[in-house]
N, C-alpha and C positions, 0 to 999 in steps of 0.2 A: 605063763600058767596063771590060773585063777586062784585067789586066796579068799578066805572067809574072815570077816571082821565083825565085831559086836560093838555097837555104839548107840547110846540113847534108847536102849530097850529094843533095838532091832538088829538083825543080822544083815550084813551087806557082803556082796561078792565084788571083789576088785579084779579086773583083768584088762588087758590091752588088745586093741584091734588096730592094726596098721600104725602102731605107735601111739594111738589115742587111748588114754586111760578112761575106762568105763567103771562106774561105781553104781551098783544096782541093789536096791532093797529087796530082800527075798523072804522076809517073815520074822516072826518073833520067837519061834521055837528052833532049837538047834537041829532037830530032826528034819524039819521042813527046809532049813537053810542048807543042810548037807545034801539033800536031794537036788535042790536048785543048783548047788555048786557042781555036782556030778553032771547035771544036764548041760550046764554051760561048758564044762571041760570037754564033754563029748562033741558039742557044737564047734568048739575051737579046733579039736582034732579033725573033725569032718571038713572044716574049712581048709585046714592045712593040706588035707588029702585031696582037696578039689571036689568034694561032694556037695558043697553049698554054693549056690549061685552067688558070685561075688559082685556082679555088676548088672543087676536086674534093672530094666528100663522103667523109669518113673511113669512114663506114658502108658505102659502096659499094666501098671498096678491100679490105675484109676478104674478101668472097667471091671476088674476083678473085685475091687472093694465095693463098687456099686452093686454088683451082682450078689455079693455077700450081704449087703444091706437089705436087698429085697427079701431075703429069708429071715433076717434077724432084727429088722427095725420096722417101725410103723411107717405108713405112707408119708406122714408129715416129716418124720426124721429123714427119710429117703430124699424128699424134696429139699430139705435144708442142706443135707450133705452134698447134693448135686450143685447147689449154689456155692457152697464153700469150696468145692473142688474147682469150680469155674473161676473163682477169685484166685485160687492158688495157681491155676494154669496161666492166668494173665500175668502173674508175677514171674512165672518161669519163662515166659516169652521175652522178658527183659534181659534174661541171662541164657540165651539159646545154647551155650556151650555145656550147660548142665543137663545131662541126659540120664545119668545113672544114680541110684540110691546112694552109692558109695561116695558120690561127689557132694552130698548134702552134709551140712554141719550145723552146730548149734547157732553160729553166727548167721547162717543163711536164714533160719527161722526167726531170729531176732530182727533181721532186715525185713522179713515178711511182715512182722508185727508193725514195724515203722511204716512200711508201704501201705498197710491197711489204715493206719492212723492218718496218713496223708490224704487218704480217700474219705476221711471224716467218719470212719467206723468208730464206735465207742469202745471202751475197754472191755465191756461185757461181751460184745459181739466178737472182738478179736480173740478173747479167751475161749469162747465157744468154738471158734474156728480151729484153734489150736488143739482143743480136745478131740475134734474130728480127725485132724491130721495125726495126732498122737495115736489114735485108735487105728488108723489106716496103716501107719508104719509099724505099729505093734503087730498087726496081722502079717506084715511082710516078714517080721522076725519068726513068727509062728510057722509061716509057710516056707521058711528056709530061703527067702529071697535076700535076706540081709541078716547079719549077725547082731547088729545093734539097731536100736530105734534112734534115728538121727534127731528126733525132737527131744530126746532125754536131756534134762538139765535146763531147758528153756523155761524161764520164770513167767508166771502169769502176770498180766498187767494189773495194777492196783485198781480195784473197783471202789465206787463210792460206798463207804462202809455205813454211813448213816442214812442212806436212801431208804425211805419207807414206802411200802406198797400203797398205791392209790386204791381206796375202797369207797363204796357208796355209803352215805348215811342212810338212816331209815327213811328219811323224807325223800332222798334221791331214789331209793328203791321203789317207793310208792309211785313217784312221778314216772319212773321208767316203765313200770307195769301199766300205769294208766294210759301211756302213749302207745302201748303195743296193740297191734291189730289181733284178730282172732287166731291167726296162724302163729304169731310170734309170742303171744302171752304165755302159753304153756311151756315154750322153750326157755324163755328168760326166767320164768318162775322156777323151772327145774334147775337152772344154773344157780340161782340165788339160794335155793334150799338144799343143794347137794354138794356144791363146790366142785362139780365134775370138770374135767378138762374138756376142751372143745371137741377133740376127736372122740372122747368117751361118749359124749352126748350124740355126736353124729352117727356113731356105730351102735347106739343102744337099740336093742330089739325087745320085743314083747317077752321073749323067753328069758330075758335078763331080769324081769320084774316079778317078784313074788308078792302078790297082793295079800295073801294070807299072813305071811310073816312080816310084811311091810318092810321089804328090803329090796335094794337095787344091787345087782351083782355086776361088778366090773370084771370081765373075764376074757380069756383068750378066745379068738375066733379064727376061722380058716383064713380070712383076708385081713385080719387086724389083731394087734396085740397091745396090752396096756404098756404104758411107759415104764412102769416099775413092776408091780405084781398085781395079782387079783385081790379084790377086796369087796366088802359089802358096805353099803351106805344105807342107814335107816331112813324110812319115809315117814314124815310127820303127817298129821291128819289133813292139813291144808294141801300138801303135795299129793296125798293119796286121792283126794277128790279131783284135783286137776288131772292126774293120770287116768283116773277112771273115766272122766269125760272125754279125754283124748282117745281112749280105747273105743269108746262108742262111735267115734268117727273113723276108726281104722279101716284101711283097705285090706281085703283078704289077699291081695296080690303083693303087698309090701310088708316085709317083716319089721321094718324100722319104726320105732315109736314116733319119731319126728321126720317127716318127709315132705316132698313137694311133687305133686303129680306122680305119685307112686315111686319116686326116686329118692335116694339118700340126699340129704341136704348138700348142696354144692359147696365145696371148700371156699372159705372167705366170704360167703354170702351173708352169714350171720354178723360178721364184723362190720360189713357195710351198713347193714340195717341198724346195728347198735350205734354207729357214728351218727346216722340220721336222727335217731331218737334222742341221744344225749345232747345233740346240738339244739334240738327243739326244746329240750327240757331246761337248757341253760347251764349245763356242765359239759361243754365240748371237750374238756381235757380227758374225759373217759372215752378212749378209742379202742380199747382191747377187750376181747371176751374174757381174758384172764383176770381183768379187774373184778368180774363177778365172782370168780373163785376166791380172790382176795377178800371180797366182801363177806362171803360165807365164813371164811376162816377168822376174819377180824371180829365179826360180831359174836362168834362162838367164844373167842378169847375174852372179849369185853363182858360176856355174860358169865364168866368164871370157869369156862371149860379149860382143863389143863392142856398143856402143849403136846404131851404124848398122845392124848386122845385126838387132838386136832391132826397130828401127824398121821394117825391111823385112818381117819376119815378122808384126808386128802390123798393118801397113798404115797406119801413122801418116802423115799428110800432111806433118808438120813434125817435125824432130828435137827441137824444144822440148817437144813432148808426151812424147817418150820420156825426156827428161831427168829426169822424176820418179823414175827408177830410178838416177840418177847416184850417189846416196849409197851404193848397194849396190856399184857399180863401184869407188868409192873404197875401200870396206872390202876388196874383193877385191884391190886393188893393195897395200893395207897388209899383207895376209896373204902376198902373193906374195914380198915381200922377206925374210920370215922363213924362206923355204925355201932361201935361199942358204947354201951351206956350202963353204968353201975349204980 
């Protein structure tokens, strides 16, 4: 049977499945914990009665998860998850006797982490893959294909804590824009002055821009959804002028703000263009569009903008993500006291 425990400000449910002890955090309030306890007890009873599929095939779970991803994740996330599952399937082929979810264990996934490290995947990549697998097997629990998530208890690999995001200096920003052609200039200008994610810019339509209020709305669409939630980004006067000029060139047959031959920008096209330009400018280490997002955030912080405001502008779900810019805020505070004069 399952039991309820309270430790470290959280409630946990302890229970056993096939002799294996499972300890699951279920919330901070007793009411929520008791509801979770009853749910788990019902599942345990259903399993004993034979109502829960005990040996669902792993191979059958993959297409169901990818189908779920089509509805609930962005196109970029779907593509990433397909790649992750392909890596996981390669590892499964090394142990062909493992066919069922019930055969998976914590050690199996720790071995998978080691397998990916041998393939020279960095710790951040491996951790991202484990998040995907945890999500997939979590759905298996929800769908009654498994009573437990076999990835539970697998520790994340230690990532480089002091790694700071690469952002462009003001001089590098000017050089980047100067090397842009007529098509790329408004695109990279918008990246630098909004901090938008690549997919957010690719799916930006004219209906998302409010010229009167000077706001860009990142919002859900029929064929695309934001990574976190909807938000608004203010438009400064320089960007307003760039977007107005872009609108003058717009095609009536294409709703997207930035396009090529009336088609939405092809995935990865912008990154290839960025690599060419940064190499020509003399800073070839800048190879990712995300560096422009880092640039937007970093210069805001260095200008004295507080981290909660930066979090809101970037659309981060958690302030911990925004904390990668905290060292810049510290430097700003250090410089601030130097301005005192009595």
